[in-house]
C-alpha positions in Angstrom: 13.5 -83.5 82.0 12.7 -85.8 79.1 10.9 -84.5 76.0 10.9 -85.2 72.3 11.5 -82.7 69.6 10.3 -83.5 66.1 11.7 -80.9 63.6 9.9 -80.2 60.4 10.6 -77.6 57.7 8.2 -75.0 58.9 7.5 -76.0 62.5 8.7 -78.0 65.4 6.7 -80.4 67.7 7.8 -80.6 71.3 6.3 -83.3 73.5 7.1 -83.3 77.3 7.4 -86.9 78.4 5.9 -86.4 81.9 2.6 -86.1 83.6 3.1 -82.7 85.3 4.4 -79.4 83.9 5.8 -77.8 87.0 8.5 -75.2 87.5 11.3 -77.5 86.7 9.7 -78.8 83.5 8.6 -75.2 82.5 12.2 -74.0 82.8 13.5 -76.7 80.5 10.7 -76.0 78.0 11.3 -72.2 78.2 14.9 -72.7 77.3 13.9 -74.9 74.3 11.4 -72.3 73.1 13.9 -69.5 73.4 16.5 -71.6 71.5 14.0 -72.3 68.7 13.0 -68.6 68.6 16.6 -67.3 68.2 17.2 -70.0 65.5 14.3 -68.5 63.5 11.8 -71.3 64.2 8.5 -69.3 64.3 5.9 -72.1 64.6 5.9 -74.4 67.7 3.4 -77.2 68.5 3.4 -78.3 72.1 2.0 -81.8 72.3 0.5 -82.3 75.8 -0.5 -85.9 75.1 1.2 -87.2 78.3 0.5 -84.2 80.5 -2.2 -84.5 83.1 -1.5 -81.4 85.1 0.0 -78.0 84.5 0.7 -75.4 87.2 1.2 -71.7 87.2 4.8 -71.9 86.0 3.7 -74.1 83.2 1.0 -71.7 82.1 3.6 -68.8 82.1 5.9 -70.9 80.0 3.0 -71.3 77.5 2.4 -67.6 77.4 6.1 -67.0 76.8 6.1 -69.4 73.9 3.0 -67.7 72.5 4.7 -64.3 72.7 8.0 -65.6 71.1 6.2 -67.2 68.2 3.9 -64.2 67.7 6.9 -61.8 67.8 8.3 -63.3 64.6 5.0 -63.9 62.8 4.5 -67.5 63.8 2.0 -69.4 65.8 2.1 -71.5 69.0 -0.3 -74.4 69.1 -1.3 -76.7 71.9 -2.5 -80.2 70.9 -3.7 -83.4 72.6 -4.9 -81.8 75.8 -6.0 -83.9 78.7 -9.5 -83.0 80.0 -8.0 -81.7 83.3 -5.5 -79.4 81.5 -8.2 -78.2 79.2 -10.4 -77.5 82.2 -7.6 -75.5 83.9 -7.1 -73.4 80.8 -10.8 -72.8 80.4 -11.2 -71.8 84.1 -8.4 -69.2 83.7 -9.8 -68.1 80.3 -6.5 -69.0 78.7 -8.4 -71.3 76.2 -9.3 -68.0 74.5 -5.7 -66.9 74.4 -4.0 -70.1 73.1 -4.6 -71.9 69.9 -5.8 -75.4 71.1 -6.3 -78.1 68.5 -7.1 -81.8 68.7 -4.4 -83.2 66.5 -1.1 -82.6 64.8 -2.7 -82.8 61.3 -5.1 -80.0 62.2 -2.1 -78.0 63.6 -0.1 -78.6 60.3 -3.1 -77.3 58.3 -3.2 -74.1 60.4 0.6 -73.6 60.2 0.7 -74.1 56.4 -2.2 -71.7 56.0 -0.4 -69.1 58.1 2.9 -69.7 56.2 1.1 -69.4 52.8 -0.5 -66.1 53.9 2.9 -64.8 55.1 4.4 -65.7 51.7 1.6 -64.0 49.8 1.9 -60.8 51.7 5.7 -60.9 51.7 6.2 -61.5 55.4 
């Protein structure tokens, strides 16, 4: 599966280069999330710009990424959702579970705010 990874100091952006997140794509992404987590990367942005559909395995993959980031004090953010993907998440009430933002710049602001808060409280 093809995807891009854009590493930054405090976060990483992963963008799947495909229209459907199915079981195969979800497995690749799960491996990438676990690798990032064990390396200490606590903030992950998943850019769904090219994704038009996500199935059950893809949703589980997102929940795993959310748990991994949360377990080490980070955040998992979804950006650039297609209307169909947003509709699926809303229908399953996962829009209330995930952090869903419109752009990378908004995600960066949230990540830096979270990191600043962690630094201030000694996290």
